[in-house]
C-alpha positions as CSV (number, residue, x, y, z in Angstrom):
1,M,-4.0,-1.7,-5.7
2,N,-1.8,-3.3,-8.3
3,L,0.4,-1.7,-10.9
4,L,0.8,-3.8,-14.1
5,I,3.2,-2.9,-16.9
6,D,3.3,-4.5,-20.3
7,I,6.3,-3.3,-22.4
8,G,5.9,-4.7,-25.9
9,N,7.9,-4.5,-29.1
10,S,6.0,-1.5,-30.4
11,K,4.3,0.1,-27.4
12,S,3.9,0.0,-23.6
13,K,0.7,-0.4,-21.6
14,I,0.1,0.4,-17.9
15,A,-2.8,-0.6,-15.8
16,I,-4.0,0.1,-12.3
17,T,-6.1,-2.8,-11.1
18,K,-8.0,-4.2,-8.1
19,D,-9.6,-7.6,-7.9
20,Y,-9.0,-8.2,-11.7
21,T,-10.8,-4.9,-12.6
22,I,-8.8,-2.3,-14.5
23,L,-9.3,1.1,-12.9
24,N,-7.1,3.0,-15.2
25,E,-5.2,2.0,-18.4
26,I,-2.6,4.1,-20.1
27,H,-0.8,3.6,-23.4
28,S,2.6,5.1,-23.5
29,S,5.5,5.2,-26.0
30,S,7.8,7.5,-24.0
31,K,8.5,9.0,-20.5
32,L,7.4,5.7,-18.9
33,I,9.1,6.3,-15.6
34,K,7.5,9.8,-15.3
35,K,4.0,8.4,-15.9
36,I,4.5,5.6,-13.4
37,K,5.8,8.0,-10.7
38,E,2.6,10.1,-11.3
39,L,0.5,7.0,-10.8
40,F,2.2,6.2,-7.5
41,S,1.3,9.8,-6.4
42,N,-2.3,9.4,-7.4
43,Y,-3.1,5.8,-6.3
44,K,-2.3,3.7,-3.3
45,I,-0.2,1.1,-5.1
46,T,1.0,-1.8,-3.0
47,H,2.1,-4.4,-5.5
48,S,3.5,-4.4,-9.0
49,S,4.5,-6.7,-11.8
50,L,6.2,-6.2,-15.1
51,S,6.3,-7.9,-18.5
52,N,9.1,-6.5,-20.7
53,V,10.1,-8.0,-24.1
54,S,12.2,-4.9,-24.9
55,I,15.5,-3.6,-23.6
56,P,15.8,-4.2,-19.8
57,N,14.8,-1.1,-17.8
58,I,16.9,-1.2,-14.6
59,E,15.8,2.2,-13.4
60,L,12.1,1.1,-13.7
61,I,12.7,-2.2,-11.8
62,E,14.6,-0.5,-9.0
63,F,11.8,2.1,-8.6
64,L,9.2,-0.7,-8.4
65,K,11.2,-2.6,-5.9
66,T,11.7,0.5,-3.7
67,N,8.1,1.6,-3.8
68,S,6.0,-1.6,-3.9
69,Y,6.1,-5.4,-3.5
70,F,7.5,-6.3,-7.0
71,F,7.0,-9.6,-8.7
72,D,9.3,-10.6,-11.5
73,L,8.3,-13.1,-14.2
74,K,11.9,-14.0,-14.7
75,K,12.1,-15.6,-11.2
76,N,10.8,-19.1,-11.9
77,N,9.9,-19.7,-8.2
78,H,7.2,-17.1,-8.5
79,L,5.4,-18.8,-11.4
80,P,2.2,-20.8,-10.7
81,F,3.1,-23.5,-13.2
82,K,6.1,-25.7,-14.1
83,N,8.5,-23.7,-16.3
84,P,11.3,-25.9,-17.8
85,Y,13.0,-23.0,-19.6
86,K,16.0,-21.0,-18.3
87,E,15.7,-17.3,-17.7
88,G,15.6,-15.4,-21.0
89,L,14.6,-18.3,-23.3
90,V,11.0,-17.2,-23.4
91,G,9.5,-13.7,-23.3
92,D,7.8,-12.2,-20.2
93,D,4.6,-11.7,-22.3
94,R,4.4,-15.5,-23.0
95,L,4.9,-16.3,-19.3
96,A,2.2,-13.8,-18.3
97,L,-0.3,-15.3,-20.8
98,V,0.3,-18.8,-19.4
99,C,-0.4,-17.4,-15.9
100,A,-3.7,-16.0,-17.2
101,A,-4.6,-19.4,-18.8
102,H,-3.7,-21.2,-15.6
103,K,-6.1,-18.9,-13.7
104,D,-9.0,-19.4,-16.1
105,Y,-8.4,-23.1,-16.9
106,P,-6.2,-24.7,-14.1
107,N,-6.9,-28.3,-14.9
108,E,-7.2,-28.2,-18.7
109,N,-5.0,-28.3,-21.8
110,V,-4.9,-24.8,-23.2
111,L,-3.3,-23.3,-26.3
112,I,-2.7,-19.5,-26.1
113,I,-2.3,-17.7,-29.4
114,D,-1.2,-14.1,-29.1
115,I,-1.5,-12.0,-32.3
116,G,0.6,-9.0,-31.9
117,T,3.9,-7.8,-33.5
118,C,4.6,-11.5,-33.7
119,I,2.2,-14.5,-33.4
120,T,3.1,-16.8,-30.6
121,Y,1.8,-20.2,-29.7
122,D,2.1,-21.6,-26.2
123,I,0.7,-24.7,-24.4
124,K,-0.4,-25.0,-20.8
125,T,-1.1,-28.6,-20.1
126,K,-3.7,-30.1,-17.7
127,N,-0.7,-31.2,-15.6
128,N,0.2,-27.6,-15.1
129,E,3.3,-27.7,-17.4
130,Y,4.3,-24.9,-19.8
131,L,5.5,-25.9,-23.3
132,A,6.6,-23.0,-25.6
133,G,5.5,-23.2,-29.2
134,G,6.3,-21.3,-32.4
135,I,6.7,-17.7,-33.3
136,S,5.8,-16.3,-36.7
137,P,5.5,-12.7,-38.1
138,G,2.4,-10.8,-37.0
139,I,-0.2,-9.4,-39.3
140,K,1.2,-5.8,-39.6
141,L,4.8,-7.2,-40.0
142,R,3.5,-9.2,-43.0
143,F,1.8,-6.1,-44.5
144,D,4.9,-4.0,-43.9
145,S,7.2,-6.6,-45.5
146,I,5.1,-6.5,-48.7
147,N,5.1,-2.7,-48.8
148,Q,8.9,-2.5,-48.1
149,G,9.8,-5.3,-50.5
150,T,8.0,-4.1,-53.6
151,F,8.2,-1.0,-55.7
152,L,4.6,-0.7,-56.8
153,I,2.5,-1.9,-53.8
154,K,1.6,1.0,-51.5
155,K,1.0,0.6,-47.8
156,I,-2.3,-1.3,-47.3
157,K,-4.5,-1.4,-44.2
158,P,-5.6,-4.9,-43.0
159,N,-9.2,-5.5,-44.0
160,Y,-10.6,-9.1,-43.8
161,P,-11.7,-10.1,-47.3
162,K,-15.3,-11.0,-48.1
163,D,-14.3,-13.9,-50.3
164,L,-11.2,-15.5,-52.1
165,K,-11.7,-13.5,-55.3
166,A,-9.5,-10.4,-55.6
167,Y,-10.6,-7.2,-57.4
168,D,-7.4,-5.2,-57.1
169,T,-4.0,-5.3,-55.5
170,E,-5.3,-4.3,-52.1
171,S,-7.8,-7.2,-52.0
172,S,-5.1,-9.6,-53.2
173,V,-2.8,-8.6,-50.3
174,N,-5.6,-8.9,-47.8
175,I,-6.6,-12.3,-49.1
176,G,-3.0,-13.6,-49.1
177,T,-2.1,-12.1,-45.7
178,L,-5.2,-12.3,-43.5
179,I,-6.6,-15.5,-44.8
180,G,-3.0,-16.8,-44.8
181,V,-2.7,-16.0,-41.1
182,Q,-6.1,-17.6,-40.5
183,L,-5.1,-20.8,-42.3
184,E,-1.8,-20.8,-40.4
185,I,-3.6,-20.5,-37.0
186,E,-6.2,-23.1,-37.9
187,G,-3.4,-25.5,-39.0
188,F,-1.6,-25.1,-35.7
189,I,-4.9,-25.6,-33.8
190,K,-5.5,-28.8,-35.7
191,K,-2.0,-30.0,-35.0
192,Y,-2.0,-29.2,-31.3
193,S,-5.5,-30.7,-30.9
194,S,-4.3,-34.0,-32.2
195,Q,-1.7,-34.1,-29.3
196,Y,-3.7,-32.6,-26.4
197,A,-7.2,-33.8,-25.6
198,N,-10.1,-31.4,-25.2
199,L,-7.8,-28.5,-26.0
200,K,-9.1,-25.0,-25.1
201,V,-7.9,-22.4,-27.6
202,I,-7.5,-18.8,-26.4
203,I,-6.8,-16.1,-29.0
204,T,-5.6,-12.7,-27.7
205,G,-3.4,-9.8,-28.7
206,G,-4.0,-6.3,-30.2
207,D,-4.2,-7.6,-33.8
208,S,-6.6,-10.4,-33.0
209,I,-9.4,-7.9,-33.8
210,Y,-8.8,-8.6,-37.5
211,L,-9.8,-12.3,-37.1
212,S,-12.3,-11.9,-34.3
213,G,-15.2,-14.3,-34.8
214,I,-13.5,-15.8,-37.9
215,I,-11.7,-18.8,-36.4
216,K,-14.3,-21.3,-35.0
217,N,-14.2,-23.2,-31.7
218,T,-11.9,-20.6,-30.1
219,I,-12.1,-18.1,-27.2
220,F,-11.3,-14.6,-28.3
221,T,-10.3,-12.6,-25.3
222,S,-9.3,-9.0,-24.7
223,S,-5.9,-7.7,-25.7
224,N,-5.3,-7.2,-22.0
225,Y,-4.8,-10.9,-21.2
226,V,-1.2,-10.2,-20.2
227,F,-2.6,-7.9,-17.5
228,K,-4.7,-10.8,-16.1
229,G,-1.6,-12.9,-16.0
230,L,0.4,-10.3,-14.2
231,E,-2.3,-9.7,-11.6
232,Y,-2.6,-13.5,-11.1
233,L,1.1,-13.7,-10.5
234,I,0.8,-11.0,-7.8
235,E,-2.3,-12.5,-6.2
236,T,-0.9,-16.1,-6.0
237,N,2.3,-14.8,-4.3
238,K,1.0,-12.3,-1.8
């Protein structure tokens, strides 16, 4: 069995997998080491991989190295694609997503858009090369910035608007933010499609749910696409 860990900017996710099937998934914001030690007690874990865009966790890495075959995204020789960037220049989550895209579409041009705390754009070419794209503020960051930067606008929950006509402040913010993100993404897709023929577009991330089914000619996948990439990293290196 494989242990996959995804430490993001706002939360951590852990998965126990076998043959690309998630047997158990845990969301954790604290006591990460304790939870992982419990999983090692309850499952026959042989391999592990970690994506961490937060502060490096040396204790966690040493535990994984001691108790399993550990695969590190930061070691370029383990990656199943050509990575021209030096260690630390791109986040683990982006490398994991490119691993997943390579597994699903090994001989095609792919754009991976991850809608999370930030929105990231990454290209995996048909020649198996990785090209990092842009980063912009995520949906919730945009809502929070409006709330924190104004005196009269209270915190608003994302809710995709029915049309472009606003009826109150809440609908105005949803139009400006969610449709704004949609137009940004559609603009990037158009731009990348002009440079890469027959481009596959994958949209993932926890906040992709707010735009699911809205952006045409794209593949909306689960928020666990990082897990698929981490498992592919393990399976191609066993």
